[in-house]
N, C-alpha and C positions, 0 to 999 in steps of 0.2 A: 821246753814246756810245750805240751800238746794244744792245739787249737780247739777253742771251746765249740762244741756242737749244739745245733738247735734243730728241732724237728717242728714244723708247722703243719698242723692239720687243718686243711682248708685251702682251696686255690682260687677263691673269689678275691675281690679288690681288697677286703681287709687282710686276708692271708698273704696276698702277694705284696702288699705294702709293708707288712710286718717282715716278711722274708727278705725283701730288697734292703730295708734299713739295717737289718742284721748283717746281711752280707757286706754292705758298705761299712759297717763297723768292724769287720774282719772275722765274724763267725762263720763256722762252716754249717751251711744251711741245706736242710731237705724239706721239701714241700710234699706233704701226701694230699695229692688231689682227690676229692670226693666226688661221687656222682652228682649230676646236676640238680640237686635238691629233688630228686625224684619227679622231675618234669617230664610229663608224657609228650611223646613226639606229636607233631600237628599233622592234620590230614593232607597237607600240601606235599608230604613226601620229603620235605627238606627241613633242616634245622633252622634256627633264627639267623645263621651267618650265611644261609643259602646254600650250604653243602647238603649232600645226600645224608639222611639220618642213617644212624647205625643199626645193626642187626638187633641190638638190644631193645630198640623201640623207645630209648631215651634220647633227650637232647644232649649231645656232647657240649662241654663247655661248663663255666663256672657258676652254675646255678643261678640265683637270684641276680647276680652281677650282670648276667647276660641279658636280662629282661628290663633292667633299670632305666629310667630317664636320664640319669647322669647330671642332674642339678646341683650346684654347689650354692645353696641358697638359705643361709640363715635368717636374713632379713625377711624375705617373703614367706618363708615357712614358719616364722615365729608366731607365737600366740601368748597372751598373757597368761601367766601361771607356769610357763616354760622358761623361766629365766636362766636355770642352770643349763639347759640344752642350748639356748641362745648363746651363752657364753663359751660353751664348747665349740658350737659351730663357727662362731667368729673367730676363735683362736685357730681352728683348723682351716678356715678359708685364707687366714694370715699365712699359714704354712703352704698353702696352694701357690700363693702368689710369691712366697720367699724361698722357693727352692724344690718343692715336691716335684715339679714338672721337669726338673732337670734331667737331661738323658732320655727324655721321651719326645716323640715327634710333635711338631708344632701343631699338626692337624687333629690332635686329640682334643683340643678346645674348639668348641663350636659356636660360643657365644660369650660376651663379656660384659653384658648388663642384662637386667631383669625389669620389665614392666608389669606391674601388677595392677589389675583393673578389676572393677565391680560392674555387673550387668544392670541391676536395678538399684533402687534408693536403699534397700536394706543391705545389699552387698557393699555398696559404696561407703555406707556407715561402719560395717564390720572392718573395711580396710582403714578407714580413719581411726577406728579403736587401736588396730595394729600399729598404724604410724604413730599415734600418740604415745603407745606404750613403748615403742622403740626410742622415741626421742626422751622419754622419762629415764630409759635405761642408758642414756648417753650415746645411742647409735641412731641419729636421726636419718630419715630417708627424704627424698625429694617429693613432696606431695603435687599432684598435678590435676587440673580440671580440664586439660586439653589433650587426653590421651591419644585421640585419633590424629593430632598433629604430630606426635611423636610416632605412631605406627598406624599409617593410613589404611591398612587392611583391616583394622578392627570394624565391627559392625557399627552401623549408624545408631547414635544414642549413647554410645559408651565414651564417657568423658572422664570419670573420676578414677583416681588410682594414686600410685606412687612408684618412683623409680629407685631401684637399688644397683648403683652404678658399679659396685666393685664385685657383684656377684658374677659367677662364671657358670658355664655348662661344658660338660666333656661328652665325647662319643663313648658311652661305657663300653662298648665291644673293642674299639680301637684302643681304649685305655688299658683293659685287663691284658689284651694281647701285647701291648707295649710293655707293661710291667713284667708279664712272663718273659718276654725277650730280654729286657734289661736284667732280670734275674739270672738268666742263662749266661749272659756276658760276664756277670759277677761269679759264676760257678756255682749257683744253687743248683742242687740235684732234684729230680723228681721221683716220686714213689706213688704206689698205689693207695687206694683207701684203707683205713684201719678200722676195725670193729672194737678194739679195746685200747686204752691208753699204753698198756705194756708193749703193744705192738710197735707203737711209735717211739717208746723210750728205748728201744734196742738201738745202742749205738748214738744215742743223744744225751747230752747232759741235761737239757731242759726241753719241755715240750709246750708250745703254744696251741691251745684250742681254739680254732678261729673257723669253725665249720657250721657258723649260723644256727639255723633251726635244729641242726642234729647234735649241737654241743651237749644237751642234757643226756643224750645216750651215753656220752663218754665221761660225764661228770653229773651223776644225779643230783637234783637239788636246784640246778641253774634254773631260774625263772625266765624261760624263753619259749615262746609259742610261735607258731606259723600264722602270719596275717596275709590273706590272698589280696593281690592287686593285679587287674588287667591293664595292659599297655598296649597301644596300637602304634603302628609305623605306617605313615602315608609317604608315598614316592611322588616327587614332583614329576609333571608331565608337560610336554610341549604345549605351549598356549595357555598354561595355567599362570596365576599370579605368582610372583617370586616368593621364595622362602623367607621368612622374617630373619632379621639379623640379631635379635635378641630373644631371650626367653620371655613368653608372654604366660603369666599365670593370672587366673581369673577365678572370682567367685560368680557362680552362676545360680541364682536363686537359692543361695545357701550352701551349695556344693562347690567343691574346688576341681578345677581342671588346669593342666599345664600343657603348653605347647612348646617343644624344645627343638631349635634347628639342629638338622644334620646337613651333611654335604649334598645328599641327594633327596632331602625331603624334610619331614618332621615327625617327631615322636609325641603321641598324646597320652597322658595319664592323668592320674591313675586312681582306679577305685580301691577301696580298702574295706574288707570285711573278713570275719572268720569263717573259714569252712574247711577246717582240718588241713589236709595235705593236697587237696584237690588243685590241680593247676590247668584244668581245661578252661578256657575262656567261655564265659556265660553270655547268653544273648542279652540278657538285661544290662550287664556291665559294659558290654561292647556298645550297645545302642545308646546308653547314657553318655558315654564318653564322646561318641560321635555327635549327638544331639548338642551337647555342651559345647564342644569345640566349634562346631559350625555356627553356633548362636555367637560366639565370641568372634569368629573370623570365617564369614560365609564363604570366601573363595576356596576353602579347604574342601568344599563338596566336589570340585573337579579333579582333586588328586587321585592318585591310585591308591586303594587300600591293600597295602603290601603285606601286613603281618597283623595277627591278633595273638597275643601272648599273656600268660600270666605267671607271676612269680610269688614267692613266699618270703615275706620280710620276717626277720627275727626279731620280735617285739618282746618287751619287758613290761611289768606292770606300771612302772613310772616312766616309761618311754626313755629312759637313760641307758646307755650302753653299759655292758659289764666287762670292764677292763682291769686287769690287775692279777695278783698272785692267788693261786688256790692252795698250793703247797711248796714245799721247798724247790722242787723241780718241775712245777706245772704252773703256767700262766694261761689267762683266758682272755679272748677278745671276741666278743659276740654281743648280740641284743642291740645292734646299731638301728634297727627298724627302718624307718624311711631316709635315714641319714648316713646309710653306708658309704657312699661316695664322698660325701662332704667330710666325714670323720675319719676317713683312711689315713690322712698325714698325722692328725692328732693321735690316733690309735698307735701308729708306728713309733711315734715319739715316746709314748707312755710305756709301751712294752720295751723300747730301747732303754729308757731310763731304769726300768725294773731290772734288766738284764745287767746293767751297769751297777747296780746295787742301791738305786735310789728308791724310795718308798712312792707308792702311787697315793 
């Protein structure tokens, strides 16, 4: 009996998670890596990983996954009305804790707790609303009025918030690199991008469309659109205050900002607005992120501004991912929006179940 074969279109965190799980299940897997979401090269002459940019003028690497913050934060990203997304996120966070990290380096995890704070009275009330909603859903968080005792680098006057103790953060670039390396160890093969589904179906029993914002080009009718978001990377310098050990999420006069630890600094994100496929960081977005981050943690003003980048999240009308079967030999895994890293294990499990014959 011949080995069942699978072609995965997309080499970001979702495509790699699906490919790795399928390879672990004994399938012959081929991943069609796609261009990096059309992201233009930066003026620095280097790509986000620090290597020289390619002659094509595009950033090599797995698109939006290369720009992401890497938070695994269903509690602190939750909001009343998004109960279904909360349930998916909590299930996927459990999978992160219960085995998804097996076979990956320990240093892909950069934080193991989130502290969510509000800057002014209205922000604090918004967080109280979220905390009460989470409690009503059966997922309480620890409310605090002494946030600066927990994180002394917070600005004077920031007191109110909550702690989500089981949330994680990962280094997005180390994670996608590690997933690709694990896939190679499992025998996954690499192929170039495809323009038509038939190109991927050649030699494959089943195809998974997991190429983010480009999925509708392969399967018209998928309601996925690009939503732009700027992300900044700050690098610690000698003499600066240390990098926080937990994720800091904040509401700043109604806006959201996050500060995610890395081994050498911190990631700040993220704006969110619709601007087609434009991935050039805008001055207004960068300024907003820097102002808000420094209002939350003033010591960041002494860090090095190492990188400004923008990615394109694959969003759906209801903010829910599109994961399931399209026809007898085609599956889809896209539309994860701001939750791609969080939902990668859940998505891999759902696709695996479908491949094994279970209904999504």
